[in-house]
Each structure stands twice: as structure tokens, then as C-alpha cells.
C-alpha positions as CSV (number, residue, x, y, z in Angstrom):
1,M,0.0,0.2,0.2
2,K,2.8,2.3,1.0
3,K,4.4,1.7,-2.3
4,Y,1.2,2.6,-4.4
5,L,1.0,5.7,-2.2
6,S,4.5,6.5,-2.9
7,L,4.0,6.1,-6.8
8,L,0.7,8.1,-6.9
9,L,2.4,10.8,-5.0
10,F,5.3,10.7,-7.6
11,L,3.3,11.0,-10.4
12,I,1.1,14.0,-9.2
13,L,4.1,15.6,-8.5
14,S,5.9,14.8,-12.0
15,V,2.6,16.1,-13.4
16,S,2.0,19.1,-11.6
17,I,5.3,20.8,-12.0
18,P,5.5,21.0,-15.6
19,L,2.0,21.9,-15.6
20,S,2.8,25.1,-13.3
21,A,5.9,25.4,-15.7
22,Q,3.6,25.5,-18.5
23,K,1.2,28.3,-17.0
24,K,3.9,30.5,-16.0
25,G,5.3,30.3,-19.6
26,F,1.7,31.1,-20.8
27,Y,1.3,33.8,-18.5
28,E,4.4,35.2,-19.6
29,N,3.6,34.9,-23.2
30,V,0.3,36.7,-22.8
31,Q,1.8,39.6,-20.8
32,K,4.5,39.9,-23.5
33,K,2.0,40.2,-26.1
34,N,0.1,42.8,-23.9
35,V,3.4,44.8,-23.6
36,N,4.2,44.4,-27.3
37,K,0.8,46.0,-28.0
38,L,1.3,48.8,-25.7
39,L,4.4,49.9,-27.3
40,D,3.3,49.4,-30.8
41,D,0.1,51.3,-29.9
42,F,2.5,53.9,-28.2
43,N,4.6,54.3,-31.4
44,T,1.0,54.5,-33.8
45,L,-0.7,57.2,-31.6
46,A,2.3,59.5,-31.7
47,A,2.6,58.9,-35.4
48,N,-1.3,59.9,-35.7
49,A,-1.0,62.8,-33.4
50,D,-3.4,61.4,-31.0
51,F,-2.5,63.6,-28.1
52,D,-5.0,61.9,-25.4
53,K,-4.6,58.5,-26.3
54,Y,-0.8,58.6,-26.3
55,F,-0.1,60.2,-23.2
56,D,-2.6,57.7,-21.6
57,C,-0.1,55.2,-22.3
58,F,2.0,57.0,-19.7
59,A,1.3,56.2,-15.8
60,E,0.7,59.4,-14.0
61,E,3.9,59.2,-12.2
62,S,6.3,58.6,-15.2
63,T,9.4,60.1,-17.1
64,F,10.5,60.8,-20.5
65,I,14.0,60.7,-21.5
66,G,14.8,62.5,-24.9
67,T,17.9,62.2,-27.1
68,D,19.3,66.1,-26.0
69,A,21.3,65.7,-22.6
70,T,18.8,68.3,-21.2
71,E,15.7,66.5,-22.0
72,I,14.2,64.8,-19.2
73,W,10.5,65.4,-18.3
74,N,7.8,64.1,-16.0
75,K,4.7,63.5,-17.6
76,K,3.1,67.0,-17.5
77,E,6.5,68.6,-18.4
78,F,6.5,66.2,-21.6
79,K,3.0,67.0,-22.5
80,D,3.6,70.7,-22.3
81,W,6.7,70.2,-24.8
82,A,5.0,67.8,-27.2
83,K,1.5,69.6,-27.5
84,P,2.5,71.9,-30.2
85,F,3.8,69.2,-32.2
86,F,0.4,67.2,-31.7
87,D,-1.6,70.2,-32.5
88,K,0.4,70.9,-35.9
89,K,0.3,67.0,-36.5
90,T,4.1,66.9,-36.7
91,T,4.8,64.3,-34.5
92,W,7.3,61.6,-34.8
93,N,6.6,57.7,-36.5
94,F,8.9,55.4,-34.9
95,K,8.9,51.5,-36.0
96,S,10.1,49.0,-34.0
97,L,12.4,46.7,-35.8
98,K,13.4,44.4,-32.9
99,R,12.4,44.5,-29.4
100,N,13.3,42.7,-26.0
101,I,11.0,42.4,-23.0
102,Y,11.9,41.1,-19.6
103,F,9.7,40.6,-16.6
104,S,9.9,41.2,-12.8
105,K,9.4,38.3,-10.9
106,D,6.2,39.4,-9.4
107,G,4.9,40.1,-12.9
108,N,4.1,43.7,-12.2
109,Y,6.8,45.3,-14.0
110,A,8.7,45.0,-17.3
111,W,11.7,46.2,-19.0
112,F,12.2,46.7,-22.8
113,D,14.9,47.7,-25.4
114,E,14.3,47.9,-29.0
115,I,15.8,49.0,-32.2
116,L,13.5,51.9,-34.0
117,D,13.5,52.9,-37.6
118,T,13.0,57.0,-37.1
119,Q,13.0,59.9,-39.0
120,M,16.7,60.3,-37.3
121,K,17.5,57.1,-38.7
122,I,18.1,53.9,-36.2
123,C,17.2,55.2,-32.6
124,R,17.0,52.9,-29.5
125,G,14.1,53.2,-27.1
126,S,14.4,51.6,-23.8
127,G,12.2,51.9,-20.6
128,V,10.0,50.3,-18.1
129,V,6.5,49.6,-17.9
130,E,4.1,48.9,-14.9
131,K,1.0,46.9,-14.6
132,I,-1.3,49.5,-13.1
133,G,-4.9,48.8,-12.5
134,G,-4.6,45.4,-14.8
135,K,-3.1,47.8,-17.5
136,W,0.5,48.3,-18.8
137,K,1.7,51.6,-18.5
138,V,4.9,53.4,-19.4
139,K,6.9,54.6,-16.2
140,Q,10.0,55.5,-17.8
141,Y,10.9,56.1,-21.5
142,V,14.4,56.4,-23.0
143,L,14.9,57.4,-26.5
144,S,18.6,57.5,-27.8
145,V,20.2,58.1,-31.0
146,T,22.5,55.6,-32.0
147,V,25.9,56.4,-33.5
148,P,27.9,53.8,-35.5
149,N,31.2,53.2,-34.3
150,E,32.6,54.0,-37.5
151,V,31.7,57.6,-37.3
152,V,31.6,58.2,-33.7
153,D,34.7,60.5,-33.7
154,E,33.0,62.5,-36.4
155,V,30.1,62.9,-34.2
156,T,31.9,63.7,-31.2
157,K,33.7,66.8,-32.9
158,I,30.5,68.0,-34.2
159,K,28.9,68.0,-30.7
160,A,31.7,68.7,-28.6
161,P,31.1,72.6,-28.7
162,I,27.6,72.4,-27.7
163,E,28.3,69.6,-25.3
164,D,31.3,71.0,-23.6
165,A,29.7,74.0,-21.9
166,L,26.8,71.7,-20.8
167,I,29.4,69.6,-19.2
168,Q,31.1,72.3,-17.7
169,K,27.4,73.8,-16.4
170,L,26.8,70.1,-15.0
171,K,30.2,70.2,-13.0
172,I,29.2,73.3,-11.6
173,T,25.9,72.5,-10.3
174,K,26.9,68.9,-9.1
């Protein structure tokens, strides 16, 4: 009898462990699709100059970091900066070419990085999203212009006069 109970217990455990792993994989795949949809919608809404829906993608407490070293805005500041572009329908049109998404153990946060096709050529978008009230929202978004290694010296020479002044200013205020 003990032998049969042990065998039954072994069978139950050997089946239940893979099932729980399958559930976790399924859940993560569903959440990955949800985060992908948020980020795809985020890009499309900007391209379509849909101000309200675009900014609804952001959490109330969120940050947007732009390509210029001085561009770091909370949601309200970014809305104020972006409003004229949305009003004139002269927004940006980013298309994701490749995206990676990773999740926190509790499943409430995800972080991503993506390569974007933009009017500035290839850029990188990266950030953090949080599940708030059952919906994924952007907590932080960072837009970076990529610079091919072959031309980084030329780019550095071009931007040096502008950024040298900013470096000095930042050193003083540190």
C-alpha cells in the first residue's frame, strides 16, 4: 500500500510541476503580447498625433528622457513640450524593428529595449512599464540616437562645442 501511495504521489508531482511551468510560460507569453501591444500602440498613437490616447499610455508618475542631454521630463512637462507637435500633426513616427521584453518576478514590471526606424534613422527606445489597475503603463521611456562606431569620432567633434558648455555647467551644479 505504501508503495502505491508513493507511486501515486510521485506521479502527481511529476505532472503538476510541468503544468505549473507551462502556466507560467503561458502567462508570460500573454503578458509579453500585452506589453508589445502597448508599445506598438504607443508608437502608432504618436505617429497619428493622438495626444490624449498617447499620453494615456504613460503612468501618472512617469518620465520621458529624450535624445538631448537636457531632455528629462515628468509626464506633465513632456505633455507641455509635445503639445505643439501634436496640435500641428508634426509628431514622430517610430517603427520597432526589434524588441526585447523582460519581466520582474512578481509580474508587475517589465523593462524593454528596442531598435527603432525613425526620421533620425536608427534609434533605441528603452524603458520600464508597470501593470497598474490591470493595464500596462509606461513608467520611464528613454529615446537614444545610435551612433555607428565608424563615425563616432566625427559625431563627437560636431557635438563637442555644444556639449562642452553643458558639461562645465553640470560640473558646477553638481
